[in-house]
C-alpha positions as CSV (number, residue, x, y, z in Angstrom):
1,M,-168.4,23.9,-45.6
2,S,-169.7,25.4,-48.8
3,V,-168.2,24.4,-52.0
4,Y,-166.7,27.8,-52.6
5,E,-165.6,28.5,-49.0
6,K,-162.0,27.3,-49.4
7,G,-161.4,29.6,-52.3
8,L,-163.1,32.6,-50.7
9,N,-161.2,32.1,-47.4
10,H,-157.9,32.0,-49.4
11,L,-158.8,35.3,-51.2
12,K,-159.7,36.8,-47.8
13,S,-156.2,35.9,-46.5
14,L,-154.7,38.0,-49.4
15,I,-156.5,41.2,-48.5
16,G,-154.0,44.2,-48.7
17,Q,-151.5,42.2,-50.7
18,P,-150.7,42.0,-54.4
19,V,-151.2,38.7,-56.1
20,G,-149.8,37.4,-59.4
21,N,-149.2,40.0,-62.0
22,Y,-151.0,42.7,-60.0
23,Q,-154.0,42.7,-62.4
24,C,-157.6,41.9,-61.6
25,Y,-157.2,38.7,-63.6
26,A,-154.9,37.3,-61.0
27,V,-157.7,37.2,-58.3
28,A,-159.8,35.0,-60.7
29,A,-156.7,32.9,-61.5
30,V,-155.9,32.1,-57.8
31,Y,-159.6,31.4,-57.1
32,S,-160.0,29.1,-60.1
33,G,-156.8,27.3,-59.2
34,I,-157.7,26.8,-55.5
35,M,-161.2,25.6,-56.7
36,K,-159.7,23.1,-59.2
37,G,-161.0,25.0,-62.2
38,P,-158.9,25.8,-65.3
39,D,-155.5,27.3,-64.8
40,L,-155.7,31.0,-65.8
41,G,-152.1,32.1,-65.4
42,A,-151.9,35.9,-64.6
43,G,-148.5,35.5,-62.9
44,T,-149.8,33.0,-60.5
45,S,-148.6,29.4,-59.9
46,Y,-151.6,28.3,-62.0
47,N,-150.1,28.4,-65.5
48,Q,-152.4,28.6,-68.6
49,L,-152.8,25.1,-69.9
50,E,-156.1,25.0,-71.9
51,I,-156.9,28.2,-73.8
52,I,-159.8,28.4,-76.2
53,G,-160.4,32.1,-76.5
54,D,-159.1,35.6,-75.7
55,I,-157.0,35.3,-72.6
56,Y,-155.9,38.9,-72.4
57,S,-159.3,40.5,-71.4
58,A,-160.9,39.9,-68.0
59,S,-164.2,40.5,-69.7
60,E,-163.6,37.3,-71.7
61,I,-162.6,34.9,-68.9
62,G,-166.0,33.1,-69.3
63,N,-165.2,32.4,-73.0
64,A,-161.5,31.8,-72.8
65,Y,-161.3,28.5,-71.0
66,P,-163.1,25.1,-71.2
67,W,-165.1,25.7,-67.9
68,S,-167.6,22.9,-68.5
69,K,-164.8,20.4,-68.6
70,Y,-164.2,21.2,-65.0
71,G,-167.9,21.2,-64.0
72,W,-168.2,25.0,-63.9
73,E,-171.1,26.9,-65.6
74,V,-170.9,30.1,-67.6
75,I,-173.9,32.5,-67.8
76,Q,-173.6,35.4,-70.2
77,N,-175.1,38.8,-69.2
78,P,-176.7,37.5,-65.9
79,E,-179.4,39.2,-64.0
80,Y,-178.9,39.9,-60.3
81,D,-180.9,36.9,-59.2
82,Q,-178.5,34.6,-61.2
83,L,-175.4,35.9,-59.3
84,A,-174.2,33.7,-56.4
85,I,-171.5,33.8,-53.7
86,G,-168.5,32.1,-55.2
87,D,-169.0,33.2,-58.8
88,I,-166.2,34.8,-60.8
89,L,-167.7,38.0,-62.2
90,C,-166.5,39.3,-65.5
91,Y,-167.4,43.0,-66.1
92,E,-167.9,44.4,-69.6
93,R,-165.5,47.0,-70.9
94,N,-165.9,50.7,-70.1
95,V,-168.3,50.3,-67.2
96,A,-168.3,53.0,-64.6
97,L,-168.3,51.0,-61.4
98,S,-167.9,54.0,-59.2
99,D,-167.2,57.8,-59.5
100,T,-163.5,57.0,-59.6
101,F,-163.2,53.6,-61.3
102,T,-164.2,52.6,-64.8
103,T,-163.4,49.2,-66.2
104,H,-160.6,49.1,-68.8
105,E,-161.7,49.9,-72.4
106,Y,-160.0,46.8,-73.7
107,Y,-159.5,44.4,-70.8
108,G,-162.6,45.0,-68.8
109,H,-162.4,43.9,-65.1
110,C,-163.1,40.8,-63.0
111,A,-163.9,39.9,-59.4
112,V,-165.0,37.0,-57.2
113,I,-168.3,37.4,-55.4
114,Y,-168.2,36.8,-51.6
115,G,-171.6,38.5,-50.8
116,L,-174.9,39.6,-52.2
117,E,-176.7,42.0,-49.9
118,N,-179.2,44.9,-50.4
119,G,-179.1,44.6,-54.2
120,M,-175.3,45.1,-54.1
121,I,-172.4,42.9,-55.0
122,Q,-169.6,42.3,-52.5
123,A,-166.5,41.1,-54.2
124,Y,-162.8,40.5,-53.9
125,E,-160.9,42.5,-56.5
126,Q,-157.5,43.7,-57.4
127,K,-156.6,46.9,-59.3
128,G,-159.8,48.7,-58.4
129,E,-159.9,52.1,-56.7
130,L,-157.4,51.0,-54.0
131,G,-154.7,49.9,-56.5
132,E,-152.8,46.7,-57.2
133,I,-153.8,44.8,-54.0
134,V,-156.5,42.4,-53.2
135,Q,-159.4,44.2,-51.5
136,F,-163.0,44.1,-50.6
137,Y,-165.4,46.1,-52.8
138,D,-169.1,46.8,-52.5
139,R,-170.6,47.4,-56.0
140,E,-174.0,48.4,-57.3
141,F,-175.5,46.0,-59.7
142,L,-175.7,48.1,-62.9
143,G,-177.8,45.7,-65.0
144,S,-177.0,42.6,-67.0
145,D,-175.5,44.6,-69.8
146,S,-172.7,45.6,-67.4
147,I,-171.6,42.0,-66.8
148,A,-170.1,40.0,-69.7
149,S,-170.5,36.7,-67.8
150,I,-170.3,34.9,-64.5
151,V,-168.5,31.6,-64.0
152,K,-170.1,29.4,-61.4
153,P,-168.1,26.7,-59.6
154,P,-169.6,23.2,-59.4
155,D,-172.0,22.5,-56.6
156,F,-171.1,19.3,-54.9
157,S,-173.4,19.8,-52.0
158,G,-176.5,18.2,-53.6
159,T,-177.3,14.8,-55.1
160,P,-174.3,13.1,-56.8
161,T,-174.1,13.2,-60.6
162,D,-172.1,11.4,-63.2
163,F,-169.5,14.2,-63.2
164,I,-166.5,13.3,-61.0
165,H,-163.8,15.9,-61.1
166,G,-160.5,14.6,-62.4
167,Q,-161.9,11.2,-63.6
168,A,-163.2,9.9,-66.9
169,P,-166.8,9.0,-67.0
170,M,-167.4,5.4,-66.0
171,D,-169.8,3.0,-67.8
172,A,-172.5,1.4,-65.7
């Protein structure tokens, strides 16, 4: 099982349903919570505990929490080849993602990537064109300036490192 599979399977089980406060942020909050990242709140059972930045804008999720403390990595303005399945995707503000949906002028928009095919981004989102429910979306990559950041979960499938989630570092 891939490191992100548990979180993505949970989001898939929510398709067609509202989650949290009905905003896009809630999808990222549920995913981060399931994946043992920081608690993002957004009306979910994962209350905000460690805030370090603007928690009101989905565009700022990558800057608002201590991701590295949980083993996650933040990449600002990523290129397509830096995106990966399982990343939280934080769109910039005022980005026309389709003919009928533009990210909010203040809050931006966020999603969780479940696929990358044909130069497109397949993602779970809430409050997109289909309203305040979790849904699948297939988005065009509009360039690195359209994405504020991506937040990558830890990869525990390779060689073990000194980082052990939930434990203090141990001296040798």
